[in-house]
C-alpha positions as CSV (number, residue, x, y, z in Angstrom):
1,M,0.0,0.0,0.0
2,D,1.6,3.3,-1.1
3,N,-0.5,5.8,0.9
4,K,0.2,4.6,4.5
5,I,2.7,7.0,6.2
6,S,2.8,5.6,9.7
7,E,1.1,3.4,12.3
8,G,-0.6,6.5,13.8
9,K,0.6,5.7,17.3
10,T,2.6,8.9,17.5
11,I,2.5,12.2,15.6
12,K,4.9,15.2,15.4
13,I,3.6,18.7,16.1
14,I,5.2,22.1,16.4
15,A,4.8,23.1,20.1
16,Q,2.7,26.2,20.4
17,A,4.0,26.7,24.0
18,D,6.6,24.9,26.1
19,I,5.6,21.3,26.7
20,S,6.9,18.9,29.4
21,A,7.3,15.2,28.8
22,G,4.2,13.3,30.1
23,E,2.0,16.3,29.5
24,Y,-1.4,15.9,27.8
25,V,-1.6,18.2,24.8
26,T,-5.0,19.1,23.4
27,L,-5.0,19.3,19.6
28,G,-8.7,20.1,19.0
29,S,-12.0,18.6,19.8
30,N,-11.7,15.1,21.1
31,F,-8.1,14.7,20.1
32,G,-4.7,15.1,21.8
33,G,-1.7,13.1,23.0
34,I,0.9,12.7,25.6
35,A,4.3,14.4,25.0
36,L,7.1,11.9,24.9
37,D,9.8,14.6,25.4
38,D,10.1,18.2,26.6
39,A,9.8,20.8,23.8
40,K,10.2,24.5,23.7
41,T,7.8,26.8,21.8
42,G,8.4,26.3,18.1
43,A,10.2,23.0,18.4
44,V,9.0,19.7,17.1
45,C,7.3,17.5,19.8
46,V,6.3,13.9,19.4
47,L,3.0,12.9,20.9
48,D,1.7,9.4,21.7
49,V,-2.0,9.5,20.5
50,S,-2.9,5.9,21.2
51,G,-1.4,4.7,24.4
52,V,-2.7,3.9,27.9
53,Y,-1.5,6.4,30.6
54,K,-1.9,6.9,34.3
55,I,-3.4,10.4,34.8
56,P,-4.1,12.1,38.1
57,K,-7.8,12.5,39.0
58,A,-9.0,16.1,39.0
59,T,-9.2,17.6,42.5
60,A,-13.0,18.0,42.3
61,T,-13.4,14.3,41.5
62,L,-10.6,12.9,43.7
63,T,-12.9,10.8,45.8
64,S,-15.1,9.7,42.9
65,V,-15.1,6.2,41.5
66,Y,-14.0,5.9,37.8
67,A,-15.8,2.9,36.3
68,L,-14.3,0.8,33.6
69,G,-15.0,2.2,30.1
70,V,-16.3,5.6,31.2
71,P,-15.2,8.5,29.0
72,V,-12.9,11.1,30.5
73,S,-11.6,14.5,29.6
74,I,-8.1,15.8,30.6
75,T,-7.8,19.4,31.6
76,S,-4.6,20.9,33.0
77,G,-3.2,17.4,33.2
78,K,-6.1,16.1,35.4
79,A,-8.8,13.5,34.4
80,S,-12.5,14.1,34.9
81,V,-15.4,11.7,34.1
82,V,-17.7,13.0,31.3
83,D,-21.2,12.0,32.2
84,I,-23.0,11.0,29.0
85,D,-26.8,11.5,29.3
86,S,-29.6,13.4,27.6
87,G,-28.2,16.7,29.0
88,T,-24.6,16.2,27.7
89,T,-23.5,19.1,25.6
90,T,-21.6,19.0,22.3
91,A,-18.6,20.7,24.1
92,E,-18.6,17.9,26.8
93,I,-18.6,15.2,24.1
94,A,-15.8,17.1,22.2
95,S,-13.7,17.2,25.4
96,I,-13.4,13.4,25.7
97,A,-9.8,12.4,25.6
98,G,-10.1,8.7,26.2
99,N,-11.7,6.0,28.3
100,V,-11.0,4.3,31.6
101,V,-9.3,0.9,31.1
102,E,-9.0,-0.1,34.8
103,A,-11.6,0.9,37.4
104,A,-10.3,3.4,40.0
105,N,-11.9,3.4,43.4
106,S,-12.5,6.4,45.6
107,A,-9.2,6.0,47.3
108,A,-7.2,6.1,44.0
109,T,-5.5,9.3,43.1
110,T,-4.9,8.3,39.5
111,V,-6.8,6.6,36.7
112,K,-5.6,4.6,33.7
113,I,-6.9,6.0,30.4
114,K,-6.7,4.7,26.9
115,L,-6.3,7.8,24.6
116,R,-8.6,8.1,21.7
């Protein structure tokens, strides 16, 4: 096949701000990745866009249970559950960064997420 350019597990971007290795970088609605290395503004940065990562729970949801499979958003490096129901907004759906791959009880401070 001539048109395949990569496996799609990582992508290269030009950093729009300084990025630290391990940081979640939002690239638009429902898309982002984890930086594999530090990058200064204007430098090339490689993002993993398909892996499973351990992300700290957001302070507001620190004692919440994160059930297997629930969608989560990542804001300022912290994970929050996105409740999907009839009142869910388009913006909330667009914020989904991945799904929980291992349930996290109320005592857990981190959650394992499979990036979308």
